[in-house]
N, C-alpha and C positions, 0 to 999 in steps of 0.2 A: 059268450064265443071263448073257447080254449086254443091258442094259437101257437104253431111251432116252426120256426124257419130254421130251414136247413143251409141257406144263403146268405152270405154276409151283406149282399149289396140289398138284399129284397128285405132283410132285418130293419136295416136302416131306414127301408122307405116305411116299414111300419112303427116305425117312431114317426118320421116325419107326419103320416097320416092320424098320430095320435092313440096310438092303439097299447099305450103302457100297461092296462090292467089285463088286455087280453093276452098279450102273448107272454108266454110261460115258458117258452124253452128256445135255447138258439145254440149255433155250434161253439166251438172254441177260436174258431178263426171270426166270429161276428165282433168286429172291436168296436163298431160305431152303433149307438152311442157309448162313449164310455162307463156310461151309468148303468146301462144295461149289463156291458160285458164284466161289470163287476157283480151286478146283484141276480141277472137272471139264470135260471138253472143250465149248465151245458150238456148237451144230449150226444156230445162227441165231437167228430171233426165231420168236414162234409163228405168224406169217402169213407170214414169209419165211424159210425152212429152206435149209438149203445141202444139197443130196442128196449132194455128193461129199464132204463130212466124215463124213455119216450111213454113205457105202456104206464109208468107211475104217474105221469102228466096228465094222462087221461085227453088227450087232443081233439077239438073236433074237426081242426084244420091242420095241415102240415104243405108247406110251402116248400117246394124243391126245384131242382134247376137241372134239364137234361147233362149239360157237359159239366157241372160241378159237384155233381151227386152220383154216388154208386148206382148202376140200374136196377141188379138186384136186390140193394138195400129197400131202394125206392118201391119196387115192386112188393117185396115182403110187408111193409109198410102199408101200401095201397090195398093189400087184403083184409087190414085191420082196420082203416082210419080214411077218412077223405082225403086225397092228397092231390095238389095241383101243380102241374109241373110247367115250367116255365122254358123256352126255348129261343133265347134272345142272341140275334147275330146283327141287329141294325138298330139305329135310333127307333125307325118305325115300329120295330119288336118291342123295344124298350119302354115307348108310350102307349103302346097297346097293352103289354105287362101290369104295367102302371094302373090303367084304367080298369084292367080285369080284377087286380088285387083289391082295388077299391071297391068295385062290385061284389067281391068274396067275402069282404069284411066289413062292409054296410058304411064303407066312406065315399061314395060314388061322388060329390060333389068336391071333396078335398083333392081326391085322384084326378077327375077331369080338369081344376086348375092347375095342379101342379104339371101335369103333361102340356098343358097348354101354356104354361109358362115355361117350361124347359124348350119347347120348340120354339118360342118366341126369340130367345135367348140364341139357338144355333140359327135362327135366320139371320143374324145379325154378323154370323160369324163370316169371312171371307177366306175362300180357299187362297192360297199363293199364288200370285202373278202367273209364275212359270211353275210347273210341277217337278219336284225333285223327288229321286227315287230313294226309297227308307228303308230300313229293315229294323225291325222290333225286336229286341231278343227279351225272351223270359225265362231263360234258364242257360247255365253255364255249365261247363265240361260233362256231356258237350253243348256247346250253342244250339239254341231252340229259338226259333221265331214266330210269330205271329201268320199264320196262312191265311188267305182271302176267304174262307170260311167264319172269321169268326167277327166279333162284337169289336175286336180291335182293329181289326182291318178296315171296318168303317169309319172308325173315328178317326184314322190315318187318311182316308179318303178325304172327310170332311175339313181335314187340316190343310188338306192341298197336296198330299202326298202321295206318291205311286209306289206301291205295297210292292218290293221287291219278289217276294213269295207269294203273290196273289194267286198263283196258277196251282198253287198247292193247298192242301186242305189242313185246317188244324194248326198243329205245331210243329213242323217239319227240324230235323237236324240240318245247319248249315254250316259249310264249311268257312273256314277266312278268306277264300279263294273268291268265294261268290259274295261274302262281304263287302270286298274290296272294290265291287262295282256300284256300291251306295252312293249318293251323296251326303245322307244322314244314316247314322247307326244309333238307335234309342235305345237304351240301356233303363228297363225297367226296375223297378223297387221292390216288385214283387211278380211271381212266386217267389224269384231268386233275389235277393238283395244285394242289387249290384250296387256297388261303392266307385270313390273315384280310383281308387289302385286299380279296379278293372277295367278302367279307360287307360291308362296306361299299360296294361297287359294288353290289350288287344290292338292298340298302336304297335305295339313290337311284332304283333303275329301277322298283322295284314302284310301279305306279298307285294303288293302295289307301292310304287312312290307316291301315286296321289293318295292323299289319305282324306278320308270322308269325315264330316263333322261327327264326333262322339258324344252324345248329350246323356245324363241320367235325367228320367222321367217319372213323373208319380203315375204309378200303375194303377192304383184305385182309380185315378180321373179318366184315364182309357180302358179301364176293362169292369168297372161297376156303373150296371146301368140300372139304378136307382133314382133315388133322390138327389144322388152325389151329381148328376149330372147337368144340375142349376148351375154348378160353378166349372163346368169343362171349358163352356167358349171362351172364358176369359183366361183359362191358364191355357189355353191352345194358342188365345192370342200373345201371350209373354213369350211363348215358345216360338211363334211367329217372327217377333221382334230381335229375338236371340239371333235367328237364323238371317233378318234381315240384311246387314253389314255385308255379306257373300252373296245372299240370293234375294233381290226385292220382292217385298210383299204387294 
């Protein structure tokens, strides 16, 4: 089997499942594992793939994702190759995806074991005693936040946070007046690379004298829905401890 992955988190999953020889192509955003990033053929970006390179790799299976990849490009590939498209908006979706990828790639036992281990670790994650209202920013200029139909929303919920933008879809633009109503504003490391200077910038823009906690967070932990989920519960507990002095866990 010759596999191409168009989804960074699923590329890492394929590595975890032991598919070193089978994976022949990845995107330029598939940075984990580093050895694959440096050695595997890159077929373009998640939304700008190069069909000619894909054709040269003669794939038996292409893995794509409804949100991360361009629909027309995926449909064009599906007219010539076997393409499986995931749609992941929650932890159960992610676990189903892991098991399905395991079945597609003949790694059933490994995939089931991985899904069980991830579920067990999330079962140990206790939400905050009192729910905090949070906004999770993925972009700047304009500010954009994760809405209620996203995988990030489910991760926030499992931390015990109430997503301020839960009534919206996908990634709405949000103004600073709305952000001032939060207890927490989380600045993701991707796709926009928020840094410490952006915390200072945002504090100056917030109109309310009541300043929310503004914190940088690891975007891969919140949005990658493959084997990286193994480390998510422990990371979320670290965040909860950082909030604990002001908000008991």
